[in-house]
N, C-alpha and C positions, 0 to 999 in steps of 0.2 A: 495896811491900807486904812485911811481915816474912816472912822465910823460916822459917816454923814450921809444924808440923803443924796448928795451929789455923786456918791460912788455906787449907786444902785445900778450896776451894769445891766442886769437882767431886765429891770423895769424900762431902762432907756431903750434897750433892744426891742422889747415887746411893743412899747408905745410907738417907736419909729416904724416898725413893720406893720402895725395895725393901721397907721396912716397910709402907708403904701398900698396895703390890701384894699382899703376903702377906695383909693384911686382906681386900682385894677378892677375891682368888682363893680364900679360905677359904669364901666365900659363906654364912657363918653370921653374920658380924658386919657391922654397918653402918659406913660410913666416918664417923668422928668429925670434927667441925669443927676441934677444937684441933690434933691431929697433922697434919691436912691443911694448915691455914694455916701451921703451923710449917715443914712440908716446903716449901711454896710460897715462904716467906720466904728459904730458902736459894738460890732461883733468882734472886732480885732482883739480887745483885751481878753476875751474868753479863750482864744487860742493860746495866749500867753499863760493863762491860768492852768492849762492842761499839761504844761511841761514839755520835756524833750521829745516825746513821741510826736507832737504836732508842731515842732519848731519849724520844719520845712513849710508846713501849711501856713503858719503865722507869717513867715517872711514873704512867701509868695503872695498870700492874700493881701497883706498890708501894702505891698508894692503896687498891686493891681488896683486896689481900691483908690490908692493915691493917683494912679493914672486916670481913673474915671472921674475923680474929683477935679483934676486939672482939665479934663475934656469938657466938664460941665460949664466951664467959663465961656466956651464958644459953641457948644452943642446943646440944644434945648432938651431933646427927648431921646430915649433909647432907640426908637424907630429911626430917627434921623441919623443917629450914630452908626447903626448897622448899614443903612442905605449908603452913607458916605464911604464906608469901607468897601461895600460891594462895587460902587462906582470906581473906587480907586484900585480895585482888584487886589486888595491886601487883607481880606478877611482872615485867612489862616496864617498870615505872617506873624512871627514872634513880635510882640509889642503892639499889635493892632488892638484898637479899643474893643473890637468884637471878640477877639480871642481872650482878652483880659476879662471881658464881661462873662464869658463862658466859665472861666476859672473862678471868678468871684461867686457866680451862681452855685458852683460846685461846693465852695466853702460854706455858703448859706445852707445848702442842702445837707451837708455833713453835720452841721450843728443841729439842724432840724431832726435828723435821724438819731443823733446822740441824745437829744432831749427826750424824744419818744422812748428810747431805750431806758433812759434813766427813770422816766415816769413809770415804766412797765416792770422795772427790776427792783427786787427787794435787796436789802443788804447795803454795805458801805463801799463795795468795790466798784470802780469805774471801768475795770478792765474789759468786762463783757460788753457794756454799752459802747465804749469807745472802739473796741475791736470790730463790733458789728457795723457801726457807723462808717469806719474806715473801709471795711471790706465792701460795703454796699456802694459807697460813693467814690472814693479815691482809688482803691486798689486796682480796678480795671484799667486805669489810666497811668499806672506807675510801673516802672521796671522792677526787676527782682531786687536790686540793691536798695532802693528806697523802701520797698515793702519789708525787707529784712530789718532795716534800721528802725522802721516804725514798730515792728513786732517786738524788737528789743526794748524800745522806749516805753512800750505799754506797761512794763514792770515798774516804771518810775512815775506812773500817773498818781496824782493825788487821790485820796479817798473822797467819797462823796461829801463827808463832813468837812474835809480840808478845802474842797472846792467851794462849798457854801460859805466858808469863812473868808476865802479870797474874794468871793463875789459880794460879801457883806450881806448875806441873806440867811434867814432861817428856812428850814425845809418847807414849811407850809407856804410861805410867800413865794419861795423859789418855784415850787410846783405850779402855782397859779401863773407866774410870769412865763415859765417854760411852755405851759399849755397855750398861752396867748401867742407866743412866738411860733410854735408849731403850726397853729391854725393860720396865722397871718402869712408866715413865710411860704407855706404851701401854695397860697394864691399867687404870691410874687414869683416863685420858681416856675409855676405853671405858665404864668404870663410870659416869662423870658423864653421858656421852651417853645411856646407857640410862636413867639416872635421869630425865633431861629427857623422853626419848621415851616412857617408861612413863606419864608424866603428861600426855602430848600437848602439851608446851610448845614443841616444835621446838628446833632448835639453830642455825638460820641467821638470827639477828636481833641 
């Protein structure tokens, strides 16, 4: 990876989610689909950096962020997007924007927990942080076969040092950006959860 400012994945992620969090926390503006999908696209390379264990998550996440980016051309806000699917009676259908939003939100949450665990864990191994993040966010929604494949893939995770190199970060700057992302994404995830719950859609499907 080129050693340039353009490749600062963590900074891009943190900055984009700080902007989204500002919108959410203002409580006057609705979350727009375009900046949301753009911010989510900055997270995609991170899944790629984690290797085979999260290959399924990367493929699923990238496809669903792509769908939301496409939707943003004709749908202004996340609220409108959900309401259209509710009217069309297709909320839980495979490929619906609402279903894809729920999956994308789960990806953002997994990264948030991963970063929290990395910040709280000493040593160079990512196995514990990644295993905990997977168990907390994805495992309840996955069948036995996927869980087994992920568990096997955990042995091929990069070390913390290798991940920092892939992300073009030193540990000090990475920790700051991870903290920014954790704080900002928490607000965004909470906003999406509230959006689903206010429409009685549930978030565990």
